[in-house]
mmCIF file as Biopython writes it, N, C-alpha, C and O atoms, coordinates in Angstrom:
data_model
#
loop_
_atom_site.group_PDB
_atom_site.id
_atom_site.type_symbol
_atom_site.label_atom_id
_atom_site.label_alt_id
_atom_site.label_comp_id
_atom_site.label_asym_id
_atom_site.label_entity_id
_atom_site.label_seq_id
_atom_site.pdbx_PDB_ins_code
_atom_site.Cartn_x
_atom_site.Cartn_y
_atom_site.Cartn_z
_atom_site.occupancy
_atom_site.B_iso_or_equiv
_atom_site.auth_seq_id
_atom_site.auth_asym_id
_atom_site.pdbx_PDB_model_num
ATOM 1   N N  . UNK A ? 1  ? 0.844   -1.170 0.000  1.0 0.0 1  A 1 
ATOM 2   C CA . UNK A ? 1  ? 0.000   0.000  0.000  1.0 0.0 1  A 1 
ATOM 3   C C  . UNK A ? 1  ? 0.897   1.244  0.000  1.0 0.0 1  A 1 
ATOM 4   O O  . UNK A ? 1  ? 1.794   1.374  0.833  1.0 0.0 1  A 1 
ATOM 5   N N  . UNK A ? 2  ? 0.651   2.120  -0.912 1.0 0.0 2  A 1 
ATOM 6   C CA . UNK A ? 2  ? 1.420   3.364  -0.986 1.0 0.0 2  A 1 
ATOM 7   C C  . UNK A ? 2  ? 0.889   4.355  0.041  1.0 0.0 2  A 1 
ATOM 8   O O  . UNK A ? 2  ? -0.317  4.567  0.157  1.0 0.0 2  A 1 
ATOM 9   N N  . UNK A ? 3  ? 1.800   4.945  0.771  1.0 0.0 3  A 1 
ATOM 10  C CA . UNK A ? 3  ? 1.412   5.909  1.799  1.0 0.0 3  A 1 
ATOM 11  C C  . UNK A ? 3  ? 1.681   7.311  1.278  1.0 0.0 3  A 1 
ATOM 12  O O  . UNK A ? 3  ? 2.812   7.653  0.933  1.0 0.0 3  A 1 
ATOM 13  N N  . UNK A ? 4  ? 0.639   8.107  1.226  1.0 0.0 4  A 1 
ATOM 14  C CA . UNK A ? 4  ? 0.752   9.445  0.659  1.0 0.0 4  A 1 
ATOM 15  C C  . UNK A ? 4  ? 0.468   10.548 1.659  1.0 0.0 4  A 1 
ATOM 16  O O  . UNK A ? 4  ? 0.781   11.709 1.399  1.0 0.0 4  A 1 
ATOM 17  N N  . UNK A ? 5  ? -0.108  10.216 2.776  1.0 0.0 5  A 1 
ATOM 18  C CA . UNK A ? 5  ? -0.540  11.234 3.732  1.0 0.0 5  A 1 
ATOM 19  C C  . UNK A ? 5  ? 0.269   11.154 5.017  1.0 0.0 5  A 1 
ATOM 20  O O  . UNK A ? 5  ? 0.781   10.099 5.390  1.0 0.0 5  A 1 
ATOM 21  N N  . UNK A ? 6  ? 0.370   12.291 5.678  1.0 0.0 6  A 1 
ATOM 22  C CA . UNK A ? 6  ? 1.045   12.373 6.972  1.0 0.0 6  A 1 
ATOM 23  C C  . UNK A ? 6  ? 0.098   13.003 7.982  1.0 0.0 6  A 1 
ATOM 24  O O  . UNK A ? 6  ? -0.749  13.830 7.644  1.0 0.0 6  A 1 
ATOM 25  N N  . UNK A ? 7  ? 0.269   12.588 9.231  1.0 0.0 7  A 1 
ATOM 26  C CA . UNK A ? 7  ? -0.409  13.285 10.319 1.0 0.0 7  A 1 
ATOM 27  C C  . UNK A ? 7  ? 0.639   13.551 11.396 1.0 0.0 7  A 1 
ATOM 28  O O  . UNK A ? 7  ? 1.638   12.838 11.490 1.0 0.0 7  A 1 
ATOM 29  N N  . UNK A ? 8  ? 0.412   14.543 12.176 1.0 0.0 8  A 1 
ATOM 30  C CA . UNK A ? 8  ? 1.321   14.852 13.279 1.0 0.0 8  A 1 
ATOM 31  C C  . UNK A ? 8  ? 0.511   14.987 14.554 1.0 0.0 8  A 1 
ATOM 32  O O  . UNK A ? 8  ? -0.508  15.677 14.587 1.0 0.0 8  A 1 
ATOM 33  N N  . UNK A ? 9  ? 0.969   14.330 15.591 1.0 0.0 9  A 1 
ATOM 34  C CA . UNK A ? 9  ? 0.281   14.439 16.880 1.0 0.0 9  A 1 
ATOM 35  C C  . UNK A ? 9  ? 1.316   14.629 17.982 1.0 0.0 9  A 1 
ATOM 36  O O  . UNK A ? 9  ? 2.475   14.239 17.836 1.0 0.0 9  A 1 
ATOM 37  N N  . UNK A ? 10 ? 0.892   15.223 19.064 1.0 0.0 10 A 1 
ATOM 38  C CA . UNK A ? 10 ? 1.752   15.374 20.231 1.0 0.0 10 A 1 
ATOM 39  C C  . UNK A ? 10 ? 1.327   14.333 21.250 1.0 0.0 10 A 1 
ATOM 40  O O  . UNK A ? 10 ? 0.134   14.132 21.479 1.0 0.0 10 A 1 
ATOM 41  N N  . UNK A ? 11 ? 2.294   13.674 21.861 1.0 0.0 11 A 1 
ATOM 42  C CA . UNK A ? 11 ? 2.025   12.672 22.890 1.0 0.0 11 A 1 
ATOM 43  C C  . UNK A ? 11 ? 2.940   12.932 24.076 1.0 0.0 11 A 1 
ATOM 44  O O  . UNK A ? 11 ? 3.931   13.653 23.963 1.0 0.0 11 A 1 
ATOM 45  N N  . UNK A ? 12 ? 2.602   12.340 25.207 1.0 0.0 12 A 1 
ATOM 46  C CA . UNK A ? 12 ? 3.447   12.484 26.391 1.0 0.0 12 A 1 
ATOM 47  C C  . UNK A ? 12 ? 4.767   11.744 26.170 1.0 0.0 12 A 1 
ATOM 48  O O  . UNK A ? 12 ? 4.854   10.830 25.351 1.0 0.0 12 A 1 
ATOM 49  N N  . UNK A ? 13 ? 5.770   12.152 26.904 1.0 0.0 13 A 1 
ATOM 50  C CA . UNK A ? 13 ? 7.080   11.500 26.814 1.0 0.0 13 A 1 
ATOM 51  C C  . UNK A ? 13 ? 6.973   10.027 27.208 1.0 0.0 13 A 1 
ATOM 52  O O  . UNK A ? 13 ? 7.631   9.173  26.615 1.0 0.0 13 A 1 
ATOM 53  N N  . UNK A ? 14 ? 6.135   9.730  28.217 1.0 0.0 14 A 1 
ATOM 54  C CA . UNK A ? 14 ? 5.959   8.337  28.649 1.0 0.0 14 A 1 
ATOM 55  C C  . UNK A ? 14 ? 5.356   7.473  27.548 1.0 0.0 14 A 1 
ATOM 56  O O  . UNK A ? 14 ? 5.795   6.344  27.329 1.0 0.0 14 A 1 
ATOM 57  N N  . UNK A ? 15 ? 4.358   7.998  26.861 1.0 0.0 15 A 1 
ATOM 58  C CA . UNK A ? 15 ? 3.740   7.230  25.775 1.0 0.0 15 A 1 
ATOM 59  C C  . UNK A ? 15 ? 4.742   7.007  24.655 1.0 0.0 15 A 1 
ATOM 60  O O  . UNK A ? 15 ? 4.804   5.914  24.091 1.0 0.0 15 A 1 
ATOM 61  N N  . UNK A ? 16 ? 5.520   8.017  24.327 1.0 0.0 16 A 1 
ATOM 62  C CA . UNK A ? 16 ? 6.516   7.855  23.272 1.0 0.0 16 A 1 
ATOM 63  C C  . UNK A ? 16 ? 7.534   6.787  23.650 1.0 0.0 16 A 1 
ATOM 64  O O  . UNK A ? 16 ? 7.898   5.954  22.819 1.0 0.0 16 A 1 
ATOM 65  N N  . UNK A ? 17 ? 7.993   6.805  24.895 1.0 0.0 17 A 1 
ATOM 66  C CA . UNK A ? 17 ? 8.941   5.777  25.350 1.0 0.0 17 A 1 
ATOM 67  C C  . UNK A ? 17 ? 8.335   4.389  25.236 1.0 0.0 17 A 1 
ATOM 68  O O  . UNK A ? 17 ? 8.998   3.451  24.793 1.0 0.0 17 A 1 
ATOM 69  N N  . UNK A ? 18 ? 7.080   4.258  25.633 1.0 0.0 18 A 1 
ATOM 70  C CA . UNK A ? 18 ? 6.397   2.967  25.552 1.0 0.0 18 A 1 
ATOM 71  C C  . UNK A ? 18 ? 6.294   2.495  24.109 1.0 0.0 18 A 1 
ATOM 72  O O  . UNK A ? 18 ? 6.564   1.331  23.813 1.0 0.0 18 A 1 
ATOM 73  N N  . UNK A ? 19 ? 5.908   3.387  23.216 1.0 0.0 19 A 1 
ATOM 74  C CA . UNK A ? 19 ? 5.788   3.028  21.806 1.0 0.0 19 A 1 
ATOM 75  C C  . UNK A ? 19 ? 7.136   2.638  21.204 1.0 0.0 19 A 1 
ATOM 76  O O  . UNK A ? 19 ? 7.213   1.709  20.399 1.0 0.0 19 A 1 
ATOM 77  N N  . UNK A ? 20 ? 8.186   3.336  21.588 1.0 0.0 20 A 1 
ATOM 78  C CA . UNK A ? 20 ? 9.529   2.990  21.107 1.0 0.0 20 A 1 
ATOM 79  C C  . UNK A ? 20 ? 9.939   1.619  21.621 1.0 0.0 20 A 1 
ATOM 80  O O  . UNK A ? 20 ? 10.524  0.830  20.878 1.0 0.0 20 A 1 
ATOM 81  N N  . UNK A ? 21 ? 9.640   1.325  22.883 1.0 0.0 21 A 1 
ATOM 82  C CA . UNK A ? 21 ? 9.961   0.003  23.444 1.0 0.0 21 A 1 
ATOM 83  C C  . UNK A ? 21 ? 9.209   -1.099 22.695 1.0 0.0 21 A 1 
ATOM 84  O O  . UNK A ? 21 ? 9.776   -2.152 22.403 1.0 0.0 21 A 1 
ATOM 85  N N  . UNK A ? 22 ? 7.950   -0.858 22.391 1.0 0.0 22 A 1 
ATOM 86  C CA . UNK A ? 22 ? 7.160   -1.836 21.642 1.0 0.0 22 A 1 
ATOM 87  C C  . UNK A ? 22 ? 7.768   -2.036 20.263 1.0 0.0 22 A 1 
ATOM 88  O O  . UNK A ? 22 ? 7.916   -3.167 19.802 1.0 0.0 22 A 1 
ATOM 89  N N  . UNK A ? 23 ? 8.117   -0.943 19.611 1.0 0.0 23 A 1 
ATOM 90  C CA . UNK A ? 23 ? 8.709   -1.032 18.270 1.0 0.0 23 A 1 
ATOM 91  C C  . UNK A ? 23 ? 9.998   -1.851 18.294 1.0 0.0 23 A 1 
ATOM 92  O O  . UNK A ? 23 ? 10.222  -2.692 17.423 1.0 0.0 23 A 1 
ATOM 93  N N  . UNK A ? 24 ? 10.834  -1.604 19.283 1.0 0.0 24 A 1 
ATOM 94  C CA . UNK A ? 24 ? 12.087  -2.359 19.386 1.0 0.0 24 A 1 
ATOM 95  C C  . UNK A ? 24 ? 11.823  -3.837 19.629 1.0 0.0 24 A 1 
ATOM 96  O O  . UNK A ? 24 ? 12.451  -4.697 19.011 1.0 0.0 24 A 1 
ATOM 97  N N  . UNK A ? 25 ? 10.893  -4.129 20.529 1.0 0.0 25 A 1 
ATOM 98  C CA . UNK A ? 25 ? 10.626  -5.538 20.851 1.0 0.0 25 A 1 
ATOM 99  C C  . UNK A ? 25 ? 9.980   -6.281 19.680 1.0 0.0 25 A 1 
ATOM 100 O O  . UNK A ? 25 ? 10.098  -7.503 19.583 1.0 0.0 25 A 1 
ATOM 101 N N  . UNK A ? 26 ? 9.305   -5.561 18.802 1.0 0.0 26 A 1 
ATOM 102 C CA . UNK A ? 26 ? 8.645   -6.165 17.640 1.0 0.0 26 A 1 
ATOM 103 C C  . UNK A ? 26 ? 9.479   -6.043 16.363 1.0 0.0 26 A 1 
ATOM 104 O O  . UNK A ? 26 ? 9.049   -6.465 15.290 1.0 0.0 26 A 1 
ATOM 105 N N  . UNK A ? 27 ? 10.665  -5.465 16.489 1.0 0.0 27 A 1 
ATOM 106 C CA . UNK A ? 27 ? 11.527  -5.227 15.321 1.0 0.0 27 A 1 
ATOM 107 C C  . UNK A ? 27 ? 10.796  -4.458 14.225 1.0 0.0 27 A 1 
ATOM 108 O O  . UNK A ? 27 ? 10.829  -4.828 13.052 1.0 0.0 27 A 1 
ATOM 109 N N  . UNK A ? 28 ? 10.147  -3.399 14.632 1.0 0.0 28 A 1 
ATOM 110 C CA . UNK A ? 28 ? 9.404   -2.541 13.714 1.0 0.0 28 A 1 
ATOM 111 C C  . UNK A ? 28 ? 9.783   -1.094 13.971 1.0 0.0 28 A 1 
ATOM 112 O O  . UNK A ? 28 ? 10.397  -0.774 14.989 1.0 0.0 28 A 1 
ATOM 113 N N  . UNK A ? 29 ? 9.418   -0.235 13.057 1.0 0.0 29 A 1 
ATOM 114 C CA . UNK A ? 29 ? 9.665   1.193  13.261 1.0 0.0 29 A 1 
ATOM 115 C C  . UNK A ? 29 ? 8.555   1.776  14.139 1.0 0.0 29 A 1 
ATOM 116 O O  . UNK A ? 29 ? 7.475   1.203  14.278 1.0 0.0 29 A 1 
ATOM 117 N N  . UNK A ? 30 ? 8.856   2.915  14.715 1.0 0.0 30 A 1 
ATOM 118 C CA . UNK A ? 30 ? 7.852   3.609  15.514 1.0 0.0 30 A 1 
ATOM 119 C C  . UNK A ? 30 ? 6.620   3.924  14.665 1.0 0.0 30 A 1 
ATOM 120 O O  . UNK A ? 30 ? 5.489   3.780  15.130 1.0 0.0 30 A 1 
ATOM 121 N N  . UNK A ? 31 ? 6.836   4.349  13.434 1.0 0.0 31 A 1 
ATOM 122 C CA . UNK A ? 31 ? 5.721   4.667  12.532 1.0 0.0 31 A 1 
ATOM 123 C C  . UNK A ? 31 ? 4.846   3.438  12.277 1.0 0.0 31 A 1 
ATOM 124 O O  . UNK A ? 31 ? 3.620   3.539  12.259 1.0 0.0 31 A 1 
ATOM 125 N N  . UNK A ? 32 ? 5.481   2.277  12.078 1.0 0.0 32 A 1 
ATOM 126 C CA . UNK A ? 32 ? 4.712   1.052  11.842 1.0 0.0 32 A 1 
ATOM 127 C C  . UNK A ? 32 ? 3.858   0.693  13.054 1.0 0.0 32 A 1 
ATOM 128 O O  . UNK A ? 32 ? 2.697   0.309  12.910 1.0 0.0 32 A 1 
ATOM 129 N N  . UNK A ? 33 ? 4.433   0.817  14.247 1.0 0.0 33 A 1 
ATOM 130 C CA . UNK A ? 33 ? 3.688   0.497  15.473 1.0 0.0 33 A 1 
ATOM 131 C C  . UNK A ? 33 ? 2.503   1.446  15.620 1.0 0.0 33 A 1 
ATOM 132 O O  . UNK A ? 33 ? 1.389   1.012  15.914 1.0 0.0 33 A 1 
ATOM 133 N N  . UNK A ? 34 ? 2.739   2.721  15.419 1.0 0.0 34 A 1 
ATOM 134 C CA . UNK A ? 34 ? 1.651   3.697  15.551 1.0 0.0 34 A 1 
ATOM 135 C C  . UNK A ? 34 ? 0.551   3.422  14.531 1.0 0.0 34 A 1 
ATOM 136 O O  . UNK A ? 34 ? -0.634  3.503  14.856 1.0 0.0 34 A 1 
ATOM 137 N N  . UNK A ? 35 ? 0.936   3.101  13.308 1.0 0.0 35 A 1 
ATOM 138 C CA . UNK A ? 35 ? -0.055  2.816  12.277 1.0 0.0 35 A 1 
ATOM 139 C C  . UNK A ? 35 ? -0.874  1.574  12.625 1.0 0.0 35 A 1 
ATOM 140 O O  . UNK A ? 35 ? -2.087  1.551  12.415 1.0 0.0 35 A 1 
ATOM 141 N N  . UNK A ? 36 ? -0.218  0.548  13.154 1.0 0.0 36 A 1 
ATOM 142 C CA . UNK A ? 36 ? -0.933  -0.676 13.552 1.0 0.0 36 A 1 
ATOM 143 C C  . UNK A ? 36 ? -1.955  -0.363 14.636 1.0 0.0 36 A 1 
ATOM 144 O O  . UNK A ? 36 ? -3.103  -0.800 14.554 1.0 0.0 36 A 1 
ATOM 145 N N  . UNK A ? 37 ? -1.540  0.398  15.657 1.0 0.0 37 A 1 
ATOM 146 C CA . UNK A ? 37 ? -2.477  0.758  16.725 1.0 0.0 37 A 1 
ATOM 147 C C  . UNK A ? 37 ? -3.621  1.622  16.204 1.0 0.0 37 A 1 
ATOM 148 O O  . UNK A ? 37 ? -4.772  1.425  16.595 1.0 0.0 37 A 1 
ATOM 149 N N  . UNK A ? 38 ? -3.321  2.565  15.336 1.0 0.0 38 A 1 
ATOM 150 C CA . UNK A ? 38 ? -4.370  3.419  14.780 1.0 0.0 38 A 1 
ATOM 151 C C  . UNK A ? 38 ? -5.356  2.627  13.930 1.0 0.0 38 A 1 
ATOM 152 O O  . UNK A ? 38 ? -6.566  2.826  14.031 1.0 0.0 38 A 1 
ATOM 153 N N  . UNK A ? 39 ? -4.842  1.729  13.091 1.0 0.0 39 A 1 
ATOM 154 C CA . UNK A ? 39 ? -5.737  0.905  12.266 1.0 0.0 39 A 1 
ATOM 155 C C  . UNK A ? 39 ? -6.622  0.024  13.137 1.0 0.0 39 A 1 
ATOM 156 O O  . UNK A ? 39 ? -7.819  -0.112 12.883 1.0 0.0 39 A 1 
ATOM 157 N N  . UNK A ? 40 ? -6.030  -0.568 14.157 1.0 0.0 40 A 1 
ATOM 158 C CA . UNK A ? 40 ? -6.796  -1.429 15.054 1.0 0.0 40 A 1 
ATOM 159 C C  . UNK A ? 40 ? -7.916  -0.653 15.738 1.0 0.0 40 A 1 
ATOM 160 O O  . UNK A ? 40 ? -9.061  -1.103 15.781 1.0 0.0 40 A 1 
ATOM 161 N N  . UNK A ? 41 ? -7.576  0.506  16.266 1.0 0.0 41 A 1 
ATOM 162 C CA . UNK A ? 41 ? -8.580  1.342  16.928 1.0 0.0 41 A 1 
ATOM 163 C C  . UNK A ? 41 ? -9.675  1.775  15.975 1.0 0.0 41 A 1 
ATOM 164 O O  . UNK A ? 41 ? -10.853 1.769  16.332 1.0 0.0 41 A 1 
ATOM 165 N N  . UNK A ? 42 ? -9.293  2.152  14.762 1.0 0.0 42 A 1 
ATOM 166 C CA . UNK A ? 42 ? -10.284 2.578  13.768 1.0 0.0 42 A 1 
ATOM 167 C C  . UNK A ? 42 ? -11.204 1.419  13.383 1.0 0.0 42 A 1 
ATOM 168 O O  . UNK A ? 42 ? -12.405 1.614  13.203 1.0 0.0 42 A 1 
ATOM 169 N N  . UNK A ? 43 ? -10.644 0.216  13.258 1.0 0.0 43 A 1 
ATOM 170 C CA . UNK A ? 43 ? -11.471 -0.951 12.924 1.0 0.0 43 A 1 
ATOM 171 C C  . UNK A ? 43 ? -12.455 -1.285 14.032 1.0 0.0 43 A 1 
ATOM 172 O O  . UNK A ? 43 ? -13.621 -1.578 13.765 1.0 0.0 43 A 1 
ATOM 173 N N  . UNK A ? 44 ? -11.986 -1.241 15.283 1.0 0.0 44 A 1 
ATOM 174 C CA . UNK A ? 44 ? -12.902 -1.497 16.399 1.0 0.0 44 A 1 
ATOM 175 C C  . UNK A ? 44 ? -13.989 -0.432 16.456 1.0 0.0 44 A 1 
ATOM 176 O O  . UNK A ? 44 ? -15.152 -0.746 16.709 1.0 0.0 44 A 1 
ATOM 177 N N  . UNK A ? 45 ? -13.618 0.833  16.222 1.0 0.0 45 A 1 
ATOM 178 C CA . UNK A ? 45 ? -14.619 1.897  16.231 1.0 0.0 45 A 1 
ATOM 179 C C  . UNK A ? 45 ? -15.635 1.684  15.122 1.0 0.0 45 A 1 
ATOM 180 O O  . UNK A ? 45 ? -16.832 1.882  15.330 1.0 0.0 45 A 1 
ATOM 181 N N  . UNK A ? 46 ? -15.170 1.284  13.949 1.0 0.0 46 A 1 
ATOM 182 C CA . UNK A ? 46 ? -16.069 1.031  12.827 1.0 0.0 46 A 1 
ATOM 183 C C  . UNK A ? 46 ? -17.083 -0.046 13.188 1.0 0.0 46 A 1 
ATOM 184 O O  . UNK A ? 46 ? -18.249 0.049  12.802 1.0 0.0 46 A 1 
ATOM 185 N N  . UNK A ? 47 ? -16.656 -1.066 13.921 1.0 0.0 47 A 1 
ATOM 186 C CA . UNK A ? 47 ? -17.544 -2.170 14.288 1.0 0.0 47 A 1 
ATOM 187 C C  . UNK A ? 47 ? -18.469 -1.822 15.459 1.0 0.0 47 A 1 
ATOM 188 O O  . UNK A ? 47 ? -19.641 -2.198 15.465 1.0 0.0 47 A 1 
ATOM 189 N N  . UNK A ? 48 ? -17.931 -1.101 16.449 1.0 0.0 48 A 1 
ATOM 190 C CA . UNK A ? 48 ? -18.679 -0.878 17.682 1.0 0.0 48 A 1 
ATOM 191 C C  . UNK A ? 48 ? -19.218 0.539  17.837 1.0 0.0 48 A 1 
ATOM 192 O O  . UNK A ? 48 ? -20.084 0.780  18.678 1.0 0.0 48 A 1 
ATOM 193 N N  . UNK A ? 49 ? -18.724 1.466  17.047 1.0 0.0 49 A 1 
ATOM 194 C CA . UNK A ? 49 ? -19.202 2.839  17.099 1.0 0.0 49 A 1 
ATOM 195 C C  . UNK A ? 49 ? -18.803 3.576  18.367 1.0 0.0 49 A 1 
ATOM 196 O O  . UNK A ? 49 ? -17.792 3.248  18.988 1.0 0.0 49 A 1 
ATOM 197 N N  . UNK A ? 50 ? -19.588 4.562  18.748 1.0 0.0 50 A 1 
ATOM 198 C CA . UNK A ? 50 ? -19.257 5.407  19.895 1.0 0.0 50 A 1 
ATOM 199 C C  . UNK A ? 50 ? -19.076 4.646  21.210 1.0 0.0 50 A 1 
ATOM 200 O O  . UNK A ? 50 ? -18.382 5.128  22.105 1.0 0.0 50 A 1 
ATOM 201 N N  . UNK A ? 51 ? -19.682 3.479  21.339 1.0 0.0 51 A 1 
ATOM 202 C CA . UNK A ? 51 ? -19.517 2.697  22.569 1.0 0.0 51 A 1 
ATOM 203 C C  . UNK A ? 51 ? -18.056 2.334  22.786 1.0 0.0 51 A 1 
ATOM 204 O O  . UNK A ? 51 ? -17.566 2.358  23.914 1.0 0.0 51 A 1 
ATOM 205 N N  . UNK A ? 52 ? -17.367 2.002  21.714 1.0 0.0 52 A 1 
ATOM 206 C CA . UNK A ? 52 ? -15.939 1.667  21.810 1.0 0.0 52 A 1 
ATOM 207 C C  . UNK A ? 52 ? -15.149 2.866  22.317 1.0 0.0 52 A 1 
ATOM 208 O O  . UNK A ? 52 ? -14.317 2.735  23.215 1.0 0.0 52 A 1 
ATOM 209 N N  . UNK A ? 53 ? -15.411 4.028  21.742 1.0 0.0 53 A 1 
ATOM 210 C CA . UNK A ? 53 ? -14.700 5.245  22.123 1.0 0.0 53 A 1 
ATOM 211 C C  . UNK A ? 53 ? -14.971 5.593  23.581 1.0 0.0 53 A 1 
ATOM 212 O O  . UNK A ? 53 ? -14.051 5.941  24.322 1.0 0.0 53 A 1 
ATOM 213 N N  . UNK A ? 54 ? -16.225 5.501  23.989 1.0 0.0 54 A 1 
ATOM 214 C CA . UNK A ? 54 ? -16.576 5.812  25.375 1.0 0.0 54 A 1 
ATOM 215 C C  . UNK A ? 54 ? -15.912 4.846  26.346 1.0 0.0 54 A 1 
ATOM 216 O O  . UNK A ? 54 ? -15.477 5.255  27.422 1.0 0.0 54 A 1 
ATOM 217 N N  . UNK A ? 55 ? -15.827 3.567  25.980 1.0 0.0 55 A 1 
ATOM 218 C CA . UNK A ? 55 ? -15.167 2.585  26.831 1.0 0.0 55 A 1 
ATOM 219 C C  . UNK A ? 55 ? -13.690 2.939  26.998 1.0 0.0 55 A 1 
ATOM 220 O O  . UNK A ? 55 ? -13.153 2.844  28.101 1.0 0.0 55 A 1 
ATOM 221 N N  . UNK A ? 56 ? -13.033 3.343  25.919 1.0 0.0 56 A 1 
ATOM 222 C CA . UNK A ? 56 ? -11.628 3.753  26.001 1.0 0.0 56 A 1 
ATOM 223 C C  . UNK A ? 56 ? -11.452 4.969  26.900 1.0 0.0 56 A 1 
ATOM 224 O O  . UNK A ? 56 ? -10.516 5.027  27.696 1.0 0.0 56 A 1 
ATOM 225 N N  . UNK A ? 57 ? -12.346 5.933  26.773 1.0 0.0 57 A 1 
ATOM 226 C CA . UNK A ? 57 ? -12.257 7.120  27.621 1.0 0.0 57 A 1 
ATOM 227 C C  . UNK A ? 57 ? -12.455 6.772  29.087 1.0 0.0 57 A 1 
ATOM 228 O O  . UNK A ? 57 ? -11.786 7.334  29.954 1.0 0.0 57 A 1 
ATOM 229 N N  . UNK A ? 58 ? -13.361 5.855  29.369 1.0 0.0 58 A 1 
ATOM 230 C CA . UNK A ? 58 ? -13.591 5.421  30.746 1.0 0.0 58 A 1 
ATOM 231 C C  . UNK A ? 58 ? -12.352 4.740  31.313 1.0 0.0 58 A 1 
ATOM 232 O O  . UNK A ? 58 ? -11.968 4.995  32.454 1.0 0.0 58 A 1 
ATOM 233 N N  . UNK A ? 59 ? -11.736 3.886  30.529 1.0 0.0 59 A 1 
ATOM 234 C CA . UNK A ? 59 ? -10.509 3.204  30.954 1.0 0.0 59 A 1 
ATOM 235 C C  . UNK A ? 59 ? -9.404  4.225  31.196 1.0 0.0 59 A 1 
ATOM 236 O O  . UNK A ? 59 ? -8.684  4.142  32.191 1.0 0.0 59 A 1 
ATOM 237 N N  . UNK A ? 60 ? -9.273  5.180  30.294 1.0 0.0 60 A 1 
ATOM 238 C CA . UNK A ? 60 ? -8.231  6.204  30.430 1.0 0.0 60 A 1 
ATOM 239 C C  . UNK A ? 60 ? -8.440  7.043  31.685 1.0 0.0 60 A 1 
ATOM 240 O O  . UNK A ? 60 ? -7.479  7.364  32.385 1.0 0.0 60 A 1 
ATOM 241 N N  . UNK A ? 61 ? -9.660  7.390  31.966 1.0 0.0 61 A 1 
ATOM 242 C CA . UNK A ? 61 ? -9.950  8.185  33.181 1.0 0.0 61 A 1 
ATOM 243 C C  . UNK A ? 61 ? -9.574  7.385  34.422 1.0 0.0 61 A 1 
ATOM 244 O O  . UNK A ? 61 ? -9.012  7.936  35.369 1.0 0.0 61 A 1 
ATOM 245 N N  . UNK A ? 62 ? -9.879  6.094  34.424 1.0 0.0 62 A 1 
ATOM 246 C CA . UNK A ? 62 ? -9.542  5.232  35.562 1.0 0.0 62 A 1 
ATOM 247 C C  . UNK A ? 62 ? -8.049  5.130  35.774 1.0 0.0 62 A 1 
ATOM 248 O O  . UNK A ? 62 ? -7.592  5.079  36.916 1.0 0.0 62 A 1 
ATOM 249 N N  . UNK A ? 63 ? -7.282  5.099  34.705 1.0 0.0 63 A 1 
ATOM 250 C CA . UNK A ? 63 ? -5.819  5.015  34.816 1.0 0.0 63 A 1 
ATOM 251 C C  . UNK A ? 63 ? -5.225  6.307  35.345 1.0 0.0 63 A 1 
ATOM 252 O O  . UNK A ? 63 ? -4.247  6.268  36.093 1.0 0.0 63 A 1 
ATOM 253 N N  . UNK A ? 64 ? -5.784  7.440  34.981 1.0 0.0 64 A 1 
ATOM 254 C CA . UNK A ? 64 ? -5.230  8.718  35.432 1.0 0.0 64 A 1 
ATOM 255 C C  . UNK A ? 64 ? -5.598  9.016  36.876 1.0 0.0 64 A 1 
ATOM 256 O O  . UNK A ? 64 ? -4.922  9.804  37.536 1.0 0.0 64 A 1 
ATOM 257 N N  . UNK A ? 65 ? -6.659  8.397  37.373 1.0 0.0 65 A 1 
ATOM 258 C CA . UNK A ? 65 ? -7.067  8.619  38.765 1.0 0.0 65 A 1 
ATOM 259 C C  . UNK A ? 65 ? -6.239  7.820  39.750 1.0 0.0 65 A 1 
ATOM 260 O O  . UNK A ? 65 ? -6.182  8.168  40.930 1.0 0.0 65 A 1 
ATOM 261 N N  . UNK A ? 66 ? -5.594  6.755  39.292 1.0 0.0 66 A 1 
ATOM 262 C CA . UNK A ? 66 ? -4.827  5.889  40.196 1.0 0.0 66 A 1 
ATOM 263 C C  . UNK A ? 66 ? -3.558  6.536  40.655 1.0 0.0 66 A 1 
ATOM 264 O O  . UNK A ? 66 ? -2.801  5.938  41.419 1.0 0.0 66 A 1 
#
């Protein structure tokens, strides 16, 4: 698949470190790991709709409260 588009996002330093660690352990580039996670999330959202997104937000809120 030819990739023609770019996106730029800001993330926390901790998330970037985690993504880099995953990329190293999977022998992949950071871009490949991010794309895999984004595709997976988009596919789940396509199947489950807003319920999926709300569940993720609930989980994220629970993690930040700990």
